[in-house]
VEXFI-245255 format. One record per residue: residue number from 1; residue in one letter; chain; x, y, z of N, C-alpha, C, O in turn. Coordinates in steps of 0.02 Angstrom, whole numbers. Example, Ala and Ser with C-alpha at 12.3 -4.5 7.8 and 13.67 -1.06 7.14 Angstrom:
PT   resi   resn   chain   n.east   n.north     n.up   ca.east   ca.north    ca.up   c.east   c.north     c.up   o.east   o.north     o.up
PT      1      a       A      660      -284      390       615       -225      390      660      -165      390      712      -166      423
PT      2      s       A      642      -112      354       684        -53      357      645         2      394      670        57      402
This chain:
PT   resi   resn   chain   n.east   n.north     n.up   ca.east   ca.north    ca.up   c.east   c.north     c.up   o.east   o.north     o.up
PT      1      m       A       42       -59        0         0          0        0       44        61        0       92        66       38
PT      2      e       A       28       109      -43        70        167      -53       41       230      -23      -20       236      -13
PT      3      r       A       85       278       -9        66        346        6       49       378      -61       87       370     -109
PT      4      l       A       -8       413      -65       -30        444     -127      -32       519     -118      -47       543      -63
PT      5      a       A      -17       557     -170       -18        630     -165      -35       661     -233      -21       632     -285
PT      6      d       A      -65       721     -230       -80        757     -292      -56       830     -289      -76       870     -330
PT      7      g       A      -13       846     -242        12        915     -235      -25       954     -182        6       992     -145
PT      8      e       A      -91       946     -179      -131        982     -129     -153       936      -72     -174       960      -19
PT      9      l       A     -147       872      -83      -175        823      -37     -130       762      -33     -101       741      -83
PT     10      v       A     -124       734       27       -86        672       37     -134       621       67     -173       636      112
PT     11      l       A     -130       559       42      -164        503       72     -111       458      102      -73       426       67
PT     12      e       A     -110       455      169       -62        412      205      -95       347      223     -152       347      247
PT     13      p       A      -62       290      211       -91        227      234     -106       231      309      -64       252      349
PT     14      l       A     -166       211      327      -188        214      396     -144       171      442     -127       115      425
PT     15      e       A     -127       199      498       -90        164      551     -121       182      618     -157       231      624
PT     16      a       A     -107       142      668      -134        153      735     -116       223      761     -154       252      800
PT     17      r       A      -59       249      741       -38        315      764      -86       371      742      -84       426      771
PT     18      h       A     -127       359      692      -176        409      669     -238       413      714     -278       459      706
PT     19      a       A     -245       367      760      -306        363      800     -319       428      839     -376       452      840
PT     20      e       A     -269       455      870      -280        515      910     -306       573      868     -353       607      888
PT     21      a       A     -276       585      811      -298        641      768     -368       628      741     -408       675      733
PT     22      m       A     -384       565      726      -449        549      697     -504       544      749     -563       551      732
PT     23      y       A     -487       530      810      -537        520      863     -584       581      870     -645       574      872
PT     24      a       A     -555       640      873      -596        701      881     -643       709      821     -701       728      830
PT     25      i       A     -619       695      761      -661        700      702     -718       649      705     -776       667      693
PT     26      l       A     -702       587      722      -751        533      721     -801       536      778     -851       501      777
PT     27      c       A     -787       577      828      -835        584      884     -891       633      868     -938       641      907
PT     28      d       A     -888       666      810      -941        711      789    -1002       668      770    -1003       637      717
PT     29      a       A    -1052       668      813     -1111        626      802    -1146       642      736    -1176       597      706
PT     30      e       A    -1144       704      714     -1177        722      651    -1148       685      591    -1183       671      543
PT     31      l       A    -1083       669      595     -1052        631      540    -1082       562      534    -1080       532      480
PT     32      h       A    -1109       536      587     -1135        467      587    -1210       463      570    -1240       410      573
PT     33      r       A    -1238       520      552     -1309        522      534    -1327       472      479    -1380       442      481
PT     34      y       A    -1283       464      431     -1296        419      375    -1252       356      376    -1249       320      327
PT     35      l       A    -1219       343      431     -1175        285      436    -1208       229      476    -1254       242      516
PT     36      d       A    -1185       169      465     -1213        111      500    -1181        98      568    -1201        53      604
PT     37      q       A    -1131       139      586     -1099        128      651    -1097       193      691    -1096       248      663
PT     38      p       A    -1095       187      757     -1092        247      799    -1020       273      803     -974       241      778
PT     39      p       A    -1010       331      834      -942        356      845     -902       305      886     -931       263      920
PT     40      p       A     -836       308      882      -795        260      921     -809       266      996     -821       321     1022
PT     41      a       A     -808       209     1030      -822        207     1101     -769       244     1142     -784       274     1194
PT     42      s       A     -707       240     1119      -651        272     1155     -592       278     1107     -590       247     1054
PT     43      l       A     -543       318     1127      -481        324     1089     -447       256     1085     -421       236     1033
PT     44      d       A     -446       219     1140      -414        154     1141     -449       105     1093     -416        66     1059
PT     45      a       A     -515       107     1091      -552         64     1045     -536        81      973     -529        36      931
PT     46      l       A     -530       145      957      -513        165      889     -442       143      872     -429       119      816
PT     47      r       A     -396       151      918      -326        130      907     -324        55      893     -288        33      848
PT     48      k       A     -362        15      931      -363        -58      920     -393       -74      851     -369      -120      817
PT     49      r       A     -445       -38      832      -475        -49      765     -423       -34      711     -417       -73      663
PT     50      y       A     -387        21      718      -336         39      668     -280       -13      667     -254       -29      614
PT     51      e       A     -261       -39      725      -210        -92      727     -234      -152      687     -196      -183      650
PT     52      y       A     -297      -169      695      -326       -226      658     -325      -212      583     -309      -256      543
PT     53      l       A     -344      -151      563      -346       -133      492     -277      -128      461     -271      -132      399
PT     54      e       A     -225      -119      501      -157       -118      475     -137      -184      443      -87      -187      408
PT     55      r       A     -175      -236      454      -162       -301      421     -169      -295      346     -136      -331      308
PT     56      r       A     -212      -249      324      -223       -235      253     -255      -292      214     -261      -289      153
PT     57      a       A     -277      -344      250      -310       -400      217     -356      -436      266     -345      -435      327
PT     58      s       A     -409      -466      238      -454       -506      280     -417      -568      305     -367      -588      275
PT     59      p       A     -440      -598      360      -406       -656      388     -397      -713      337     -347      -749      340
PT     60      d       A     -444      -721      292      -438       -775      242     -399      -753      180     -388      -793      134
PT     61      g       A     -378      -689      177      -339       -664      121     -378      -649       58     -349      -632        7
PT     62      s       A     -444      -655       60      -484       -644        0     -497      -570      -16     -518      -553      -71
PT     63      q       A     -485      -526       33      -498       -455       24     -436      -414       44     -402      -431       92
PT     64      h       A     -424      -362        6      -375       -311       25     -413      -257       62     -465      -233       38
PT     65      w       A     -389      -238      121      -419       -183      159     -373      -123      152     -318      -122      181
PT     66      l       A     -393       -74      114      -351        -16       99     -382        46      130     -437        67      110
PT     67      n       A     -348        75      177      -373        133      214     -319       187      214     -262       174      231
PT     68      w       A     -340       247      195      -294        304      194     -322       360      236     -383       371      238
PT     69      i       A     -278       396      270      -295        457      306     -285       515      258     -233       519      224
PT     70      v       A     -333       560      253      -331        617      207     -298       676      244     -321       697      297
PT     71      i       A     -245       702      214      -208        758      245     -196       812      192     -160       801      144
PT     72      p       A     -228       871      201      -216        926      154     -149       961      168     -112       941      213
PT     73      a       A     -134      1012      130       -70       1047      135      -53      1070      205        6      1073      223
PT     74      h       A     -103      1087      246       -88       1112      314      -62      1057      360      -40      1071      416
PT     75      g       A      -65       994      339       -33        940      376      -73       907      430      -47       862      464
PT     76      k       A     -135       925      441      -177        896      494     -228       850      462     -264       870      416
PT     77      p       A     -234       787      487      -284        741      459     -354       770      463     -374       801      512
PT     78      i       A     -392       757      408      -460        783      405     -512       729      391     -572       743      388
PT     79      g       A     -490       667      383      -537        613      369     -503       553      339     -442       545      346
PT     80      f       A     -542       511      306      -514        451      276     -551       433      212     -607       454      200
PT     81      v       A     -517       394      170      -548        359      114     -527       286      122     -474       271      149
PT     82      q       A     -569       241       98      -553        171      106     -584       130       50     -632       150       18
PT     83      a       A     -555        71       40      -581         25      -11     -571       -46       14     -520       -63       44
PT     84      t       A     -620       -87        0      -614       -159       10     -613      -189      -59     -661      -184      -97
PT     85      v       A     -556      -220      -76      -547       -248     -143     -553      -324     -139     -520      -357     -100
PT     86      e       A     -597      -350     -182      -606       -422     -187     -606      -439     -261     -651      -419     -299
PT     87      e       A     -555      -476     -282      -544       -491     -353     -537      -426     -391     -490      -389     -380
PT     88      t       A     -583      -411     -437      -577       -349     -477     -630      -297     -459     -642      -250     -498
PT     89      t       A     -660      -304     -401      -711       -256     -378     -687      -223     -314     -659      -256     -269
PT     90      a       A     -698      -158     -309      -681       -120     -249     -743       -84     -224     -778       -51     -263
PT     91      s       A     -757       -91     -161      -810        -54     -128     -776         3      -90     -733        -9      -48
PT     92      i       A     -795        65     -106      -762        122      -75     -806       157      -24     -867       151      -25
PT     93      a       A     -773       194       20      -807        235       70     -762       295       86     -702       295       69
PT     94      y       A     -790       345      117      -753        406      132     -788       443      188     -849       435      199
PT     95      l       A     -750       483      225      -778        524      278     -729       582      291     -670       570      300
PT     96      l       A     -755       642      291      -714        701      306     -747       741      362     -808       741      370
PT     97      a       A     -706       776      400      -730        821      452     -777       872      421     -765       896      365
PT     98      r       A     -831       889      455      -881        935      427     -852      1003      408     -873      1032      359
PT     99      n       A     -803      1028      447      -775       1093      431     -732      1092      367     -708      1144      345
PT    100      e       A     -722      1033      338      -684       1027      275     -729      1014      215     -705      1009      159
PT    101      w       A     -794      1008      226      -840        996      171     -841      1055      122     -832      1112      142
PT    102      g       A     -853      1040       60      -861       1092       10     -796      1122      -16     -798      1172      -52
PT    103      r       A     -740      1093        0      -675       1119      -22     -642      1076      -76     -587      1091      -99
PT    104      g       A     -676      1024      -97      -649        981     -150     -603       925     -126     -579       885     -166
PT    105      h       A     -592       922      -60      -546        871      -33     -572       800      -46     -533       756      -64
PT    106      a       A     -636       789      -36      -664        721      -44     -658       699     -117     -640       642     -131
PT    107      t       A     -672       744     -163      -667        728     -234     -595       710     -252     -583       659     -284
PT    108      r       A     -547       752     -231      -476        738     -247     -453       674     -214     -418       634     -245
PT    109      a       A     -471       664     -151      -449        604     -115     -477       541     -147     -441       492     -157
PT    110      c       A     -541       542     -165      -571        483     -196     -541       470     -265     -530       413     -283
PT    111      r       A     -528       523     -303      -497        514     -369     -428       482     -362     -411       436     -399
PT    112      l       A     -388       507     -315      -322        477     -303     -329       403     -287     -293       361     -315
PT    113      m       A     -374       387     -241      -384        318     -221     -407       276     -281     -380       221     -292
PT    114      i       A     -455       300     -319      -482        261     -375     -427       248     -427     -421       192     -452
PT    115      e       A     -387       299     -443      -332        289     -490     -284       234     -465     -262       192     -504
PT    116      n       A     -270       235     -401      -226        184     -371     -258       115     -373     -223        65     -386
PT    117      l       A     -322       111     -360      -356         46     -361     -355        15     -430     -345       -45     -437
PT    118      i       A     -364        56     -482      -364         32     -550     -293        11     -572     -283       -44     -598
PT    119      a       A     -245        55     -560      -177         42     -583     -140       -10     -540     -104       -52     -566
PT    120      g       A     -151        -7     -475      -112        -50     -430     -145      -115     -410     -110      -161     -389
PT    121      y       A     -210      -119     -415      -246       -179     -391     -288      -211     -445     -322      -261     -432
PT    122      g       A     -288      -184     -506      -325       -214     -561     -400      -209     -554     -437      -251     -581
PT    123      v       A     -424      -159     -518      -496       -151     -508     -529      -131     -574     -506       -87     -609
PT    124      r       A     -584      -164     -589      -622       -151     -650     -692      -123     -634     -723       -92     -677
PT    125      r       A     -715      -134     -574      -782       -112     -554     -778       -82     -484     -748      -112     -439
PT    126      l       A     -808       -23     -475      -809         11     -411     -880        18     -387     -925        31     -427
PT    127      t       A     -891         8     -323      -958         16     -294     -954        60     -232     -901        66     -201
PT    128      a       A    -1009        91     -216     -1016        130     -155    -1090       132     -137    -1133       127     -181
PT    129      t       A    -1104       139      -73     -1174        146      -51    -1183       215      -21    -1136       245        6
PT    130      a       A    -1244       239      -26     -1261        304        5    -1334       302       25    -1376       273      -10
PT    131      e       A    -1349       332       81     -1418        340      102    -1452       387       52    -1423       437       32
PT    132      f       A    -1514       372       33     -1547        413      -18    -1557       485        4    -1565       528      -39
PT    133      e       A    -1556       499       68     -1562        569       92    -1495       605       94    -1493       666      104
PT    134      n       A    -1440       569       86     -1373        599       91    -1353       630       24    -1313       601      -13
PT    135      t       A    -1381       688       10     -1371        719      -55    -1298       740      -67    -1275       740     -124
PT    136      r       A    -1261       757      -15     -1190        775      -22    -1151       715      -48    -1110       721      -94
PT    137      s       A    -1162       657      -18     -1126        597      -37    -1146       575     -108    -1103       556     -148
PT    138      i       A    -1209       579     -123     -1232        561     -191    -1202       608     -243    -1182       586     -297
PT    139      g       A    -1198       672     -226     -1167        720     -272    -1094       704     -284    -1069       709     -340
PT    140      l       A    -1058       685     -231      -988        666     -238     -982       605     -284     -941       604     -330
PT    141      l       A    -1023       554     -272     -1020        494     -314    -1034       511     -387    -1001       484     -431
PT    142      e       A    -1082       554     -400     -1097        574     -468    -1038       611     -500    -1022       600     -558
PT    143      r       A    -1006       656     -462      -946        691     -488     -891       642     -505     -851       654     -550
PT    144      l       A     -887       587     -469      -836        536     -480     -855       487     -536     -816       442     -551
PT    145      g       A     -913       496     -566      -933        454     -621     -974       392     -602     -984       348     -643
PT    146      f       A     -996       388     -540     -1038        332     -518    -1110       345     -541    -1132       402     -548
PT    147      a       A    -1146       291     -551     -1217        294     -569    -1256       246     -525    -1229       196     -501
PT    148      l       A    -1318       261     -514     -1361        218     -475    -1365       149     -508    -1378       144     -568
PT    149      a       A    -1354        97     -469     -1356         28     -496    -1428         9     -509    -1472        21     -468
PT    150      g       A    -1440       -21     -566     -1507        -42     -583    -1530      -101     -542    -1586      -103     -518
PT    151      d       A    -1486      -150     -533     -1503       -211     -496    -1447      -226     -446    -1395      -253     -465
PT    152      p       A    -1457      -208     -383     -1405       -220     -333    -1401      -293     -311    -1404      -307     -251
PT    153      a       A    -1394      -339     -357     -1390       -411     -342    -1329      -426     -298    -1276      -395     -307
PT    154      n       A    -1336      -472     -254     -1283       -495     -209    -1257      -441     -162    -1202      -447     -135
PT    155      v       A    -1295      -388     -151     -1275       -335     -105    -1333      -325      -56    -1390      -316      -76
PT    156      t       A    -1317      -326        8     -1367       -315       59    -1370      -240       76    -1320      -211       97
PT    157      l       A    -1428      -210       65     -1438       -139       79    -1494      -131      130    -1539      -173      134
PT    158      t       A    -1490       -77      168     -1547        -60      211    -1601       -31      166    -1587       -14      108
PT    159      p       A    -1662       -25      190     -1715          3      148    -1701        74      123    -1731        96       73
PT    160      t       A    -1657       111      157     -1644        180      137    -1577       189      100    -1559       245       82
PT    161      e       A    -1540       135       89     -1476        139       53    -1485       127      -21    -1531        91      -43
PT    162      r       A    -1441       157      -59     -1439        146     -131    -1367       126     -150    -1319       150     -120
PT    163      l       A    -1362        82     -201     -1297         60     -226    -1279        99     -288    -1321       108     -332
PT    164      f       A    -1217       123     -291     -1191        159     -348    -1132       120     -377    -1094        88     -340
PT    165      v       A    -1124       122     -443     -1073         83     -477    -1037       127     -528    -1066       172     -559
PT    166      r       A     -973       112     -536      -932        144     -588     -885        91     -617     -853        54     -580
PT    167      l       A     -882        88     -683      -837         41     -716     -769        73     -726     -765       133     -741
PT    168      a       A     -716        35     -718      -648         62     -723     -634        89     -793     -594       136     -799
PT    169      e       A     -664        62     -845      -653         87     -913     -672       161     -917     -638       201     -950
PT    170      k       A     -727       179     -883      -748        249     -882     -696       291     -846     -680       346     -867
PT    171      a       A     -670       264     -790      -620        301     -752     -557       313     -794     -529       368     -793
PT    172      a       A     -535       263     -831      -475        270     -872     -486       321     -927     -441       361     -941
PT    173      a       A     -544       320     -959      -558        368    -1012     -559       439     -986     -533       485    -1018
PT    174      e       A     -588       450     -927      -590        517     -898     -521       541     -878     -506       600     -885
PT    175      s       A     -478       496     -854      -410        514     -836     -370       536     -897     -326       578     -893
PT    176      d       A     -387       507     -955      -352        524    -1018     -381       587    -1050     -358       608    -1103
PT    177      g       A     -432       617    -1019      -464        676    -1047     -520       660    -1094     -549       706    -1124
PT    178      r       A     -536       596    -1102      -591        576    -1144     -651       562    -1099     -643       556    -1038
PT    179      h       A     -710       557    -1128      -769        539    -1089     -800       477    -1119     -813       473    -1179
PT    180      a       A     -811       428    -1076      -844        367    -1098     -917       369    -1076     -932       384    -1018
PT    181      d       A     -961       355    -1121     -1033        356    -1103    -1060       288    -1093    -1119       280    -1077
């Protein structure tokens, strides 16, 4: 797993040492409004979770667990992006501190991650879920080229979640300055 950068933003592979900086961000209950999990129970619990995720793979080795801390030019962590890669499909997620919303950080961070998933892990299909009321997240997914999945087969969703999909061919065409329809 690599450190990724685009000049304005750095994605550092998640390590347990990031827990303290991320704890304050993740304790914001409003961030969890559309998430399936509550804020971390304690700093120690978050540190243990990050230690577990440092394995970068599921116990059976069938999935890559890729988690990056998002750090803008000012050098202070502001959130994370993550992907679970299984064969040629990656399921992505992201979370940024509310005071960083609307600055383009999530778009840049997700684009960096997606480019790395395609080039470094052979990902051909990307998926993400969003609550249908979470218009900010849906807008981000649309800017990234995701579209609402017609048939979310083999995916368990809550009644209020929607599945979004993006094919890697579209991502490659957009990176080259072309548009694939």
